[in-house]
C-alpha positions in Angstrom: 38.7 150.9 98.2 37.9 147.3 96.3 35.6 146.9 99.6 33.6 149.6 98.1 33.1 148.4 94.8 35.4 150.6 93.3 38.0 149.7 90.4 41.7 150.4 92.0 45.1 150.4 89.8 47.4 149.9 92.4 50.8 150.6 90.6 48.9 153.5 88.5 48.2 155.0 92.2 51.7 154.7 93.0 53.2 156.5 89.8 50.8 159.3 90.3 51.6 159.7 93.4 55.3 159.8 93.1 55.2 162.2 90.1 53.6 164.4 92.3 49.8 164.5 91.2 47.5 164.3 94.0 44.2 163.1 92.0 43.3 159.2 91.8 40.4 158.7 89.5 38.7 155.8 90.6 35.6 153.9 88.5 32.6 151.3 90.2 32.7 148.7 89.5 28.8 148.9 88.8 28.2 152.1 87.2 29.4 153.4 83.9 30.3 156.7 86.8 34.0 157.8 88.2 35.4 159.8 91.2 38.4 161.7 90.9 39.8 161.2 94.9 42.0 164.1 95.4 44.4 163.5 98.1 45.5 166.6 100.0 47.5 167.6 103.0 45.0 169.0 105.6 41.5 167.8 104.8 38.6 170.3 102.9 35.7 170.8 104.2 33.4 167.8 104.0 30.3 166.7 105.1 28.6 163.3 105.8 26.9 161.5 103.2 25.9 157.5 102.5 27.2 156.0 99.4 26.2 152.6 98.7 25.2 151.7 102.2 29.5 153.1 103.0 29.3 156.4 105.5 31.2 158.8 104.0 32.4 162.6 103.6 31.2 164.7 100.0 33.6 167.4 100.2 31.1 171.1 99.9 30.5 172.1 96.8 32.6 175.6 97.2 35.7 173.9 98.0 35.1 171.2 94.8 34.2 174.1 92.0 37.6 176.0 93.6 39.6 173.2 93.5 38.4 173.0 89.6 38.9 176.1 88.9 42.7 175.3 90.2 42.7 172.2 87.8 41.8 174.7 84.9 44.2 176.9 85.4 47.1 174.6 85.5 45.6 172.3 82.8 47.4 173.6 79.3 46.3 174.2 76.9 42.7 175.2 79.1 40.7 173.2 76.3 41.6 169.7 78.1 39.8 171.3 81.0 36.7 171.7 79.6 35.5 168.3 81.7 36.4 170.3 85.0 34.2 173.4 83.8 31.5 171.4 83.1 31.5 169.6 86.2 31.7 173.3 87.6 28.8 174.5 85.2 26.3 171.2 86.4 27.2 171.7 90.2 26.3 175.6 90.1 23.6 174.3 87.8 22.3 171.7 90.9 23.7 172.3 93.7 23.1 175.4 95.9 26.3 177.5 96.4 27.8 180.7 98.2 29.5 182.2 94.7 30.5 185.2 96.6 32.7 182.9 99.1 33.6 181.1 95.4 34.1 184.2 94.1 36.0 185.4 97.0 39.1 183.2 96.7 38.9 182.3 92.9 40.7 186.0 92.6 42.8 184.6 95.9 43.3 181.3 93.7 44.0 183.7 90.4 40.7 181.9 88.9 38.4 184.5 88.7 38.8 185.0 85.2 37.4 181.3 84.3 35.1 181.7 87.5 33.6 184.8 85.8 33.7 182.9 82.4 31.7 180.3 83.6 29.1 182.4 85.3 28.9 184.4 81.6 28.5 181.6 79.4 25.6 179.7 82.2 23.9 183.6 81.7 24.2 183.2 77.8 22.9 179.9 77.8 20.3 180.2 80.2 19.0 184.0 78.2 18.7 181.5 75.0 16.2 179.6 76.9 
């Protein structure tokens, strides 16, 4: 991680993993940005890319949205999941996604209500403009 230019607190990562929490947030050393690394047993669908000259893979947007919906559902109180909700809105506004695929899986995951609320709020905002 250090070679990729991110700050990583190894002790914090170990504590998170022991607690069963599988999301690690790392900060970029050269910018104000952070990235959430989600550790999974089976890899999500991914696409090739390059970050600061380093070959890497990115989670496809549909899978990322579904993961954020699940995180939002698990976060109590739900207001604490505002960043995930904002991230989903930004992905939907700026990336071509298969909404049918997201909707179908959100039904199976029990997150369809959250996804519907996000879509409705985006429609409302668009109509105001």
